[in-house]
N, C-alpha and C positions, 0 to 999 in steps of 0.2 A: 144500757145506758142511761141514766136518770141522772137529768139534772138540778143542780137545785137551784131555787132562782129568787132573789130577793128583790120584790117590787117595794116603793116607796114612796108612791102616788097613785091615789085614783085615776089620776087624769094624766097617766103614763102607761098606757099598754102595751103591749109585745109581741101583735096579733103576728108579725112575719117571722118573730123566733117562732109562734107557734104553729102556723105553718110548717115552716122547717121541720122539725119534732118531728110533727105527724108523719111528714113524708118520710123523716128517716128512722122512723122506728124508735122515736128517743120520748123516756116521760120527764117531764114536768116536776117537780115538787116545790111548789111557791110559799115565802113565807112573806110575813110582809112585818119586819121587826120596828118599825116607826108608830104601828099599831099595837105592839106586843110581845109578838111574837119573840118565844124566849132563846134566841138564837146563841148565848154562851152556851147552852147544854149539845147541841150538833157536835159530834165528833166528828171532825174533818178525815180521819181514816176512814169512814163510811161515804165519804162524797165523792164522788166520780165525777162531778165535774161540777165547777159553781157560774153561774151569771149573775151581775151586778148590775142593776137597772137605776137609770136616772132618778133625779126628787129633786126637791125645793132645798131640802138640806145644805146647809156647809159641812165638808169633811173635822172644819175648824170648831166645829160645833161641840161639848160636851156630853151630850147624851151617851149613855153607857153602852146602847146596842150598836155606836159608832165603833168603839173601841175593839167591841167582839168581833163584827162584820171585819175588819181589820186583820186582826189574831185567825180568822179562817184563811184568810186570805194569803197573809206569810204559812200557814199552815200546809197550804193544799202547794205555795210556789215552793216549799221543801221537798215537799213528795212528788213532784215534777206531776203533778195533777190539772187539769187544765181550768181556765179561768177567765171568761172576759165579763169587761167590766165597761159599761156606757155611759157618758155623761157624767155623772154623780160617782157613779160605780167607778170609770176610768179615773178617776180623782182618788177615792179611797186605795185602790192599788199601788197610786203615786206617792201615796201618806203612808200607806200598808209597809212600803219599803225605805220610807226617808226622805224622800223627795219635799217639798211643799208644793201645797196648791197656793194660791194668791190672789187677788182683789182685781177685776181687767179694767184699767181707767175706762172703757169704754165697752160696755158688756153684748157681746155678740146675740140678738134673737133675732131669728127666720133663717131663711134658706141662703145659705152661702156657695161659695165654689168652691172644691176642693182638689187637690192633687195628688193623686197617688204615688207615692216617689219610689213603688215597685215596676206597678203597671207603665206609667208614663202620660196617664190620661189623665184628664180632668172631667170632673162631675159635679150632681147639687145634692146637698142634703142640709136638711134641716137643722140648725142648732141654737144652745141655752144656755147660755153660759153665763153669768155672772163673776165668775171664778175662773184661772186658767192653770196649768202644770207646768212645772218648772220639770226642767231635766235630770231625766230620773238614772243616773249613772248604769252603764250597760242594755240601756234599751237601744233599739232601733224605731228609728221614725217610721212610723207607716205612710198617713198622711198628712199633708201640711193645707192649713186654710189660706186663703187669697192675700188676708193682710199679714202672713208670716207667723201666726200662732202653730202650736204645734195640734194636729186634729185627731191622730191615732202613732200609736206605738205597739211593739212588739216587746216582749221581755222575756228573755229566755228562747226559750222555743212552748214556754205552753201560755202564756198568758198575752194576751190582748186589752189594751183600752182604745176607745174610741169620743173623740171629743163633739161628735154628734150624732142622731138619732134613725139609722137607716131599718128601725126595730118597729118604727109606727107606721102605718097601713092610712089611707086618705081617712077611714072611717076614725084612728085611733089622734089625725092631727084636729081633726075636725072635734073632737072631745079637748084635747089640751087645748085650742083655741078659745074655743068656748066659754073653758075657765080663767084666760086672763083678758077674757071681753075684746077679742082680737078675730078679723077675716082669717080663715085657714088659708095660708096659700096656695098657690096651683103651683105646680112642679112638675118633670118627669124624676120621677123617683126609682124607675127601673135599675140604673146603673148602680146606685146604694144598695138595693135591695139585691142586686147579685153580688154585690164586694161583701156584703155581710152573711148571707148564705156559704158564700166562699171560706168566709172567717171560721164561719160554725162549724163548718164539714172536715177541715184541715184542724181544729182544737180539739172537737168530742166524735169522731168515728174513728 
């Protein structure tokens, strides 16, 4: 299998996803639409699966590549192909299927406690959200933040969105936080990594 991967920032890596793909024998094909990659020419029928990563952009911006990305998401949804969105990527999924993405009164930046609605356990992961997703009709809540905001959902059987960043290793976090001119937090990310790997395996295997 080959997964197309949309990256939107030099400072948001995906090392945990790359490690999973290497172990699973999955190829990743990276695009940078924010840097001019022409994703409007991608034929969704030839895409096995899609991962849409985070970024500093807003889905409410007007750049043409944002709409092109959402067209791919909707097309894959209709074809029952797997899609994973993380951070901004999850917001792109919500917007692609007609729900709103709204500004947060108080942005959530840094490690937060999340609750796994299916497993029943709590774990810690990094969030960096200035906007929040509204309810997507038909979606199932997977994760909830301690402040009550939705942190993850499943849409039908082939689409998952996460409003936290389990894809980042310690090195990725150092890079990201250095760009924010802040010290990287120290926390145990093992549980978040396990949940990411489980989602990746379920979606793309």
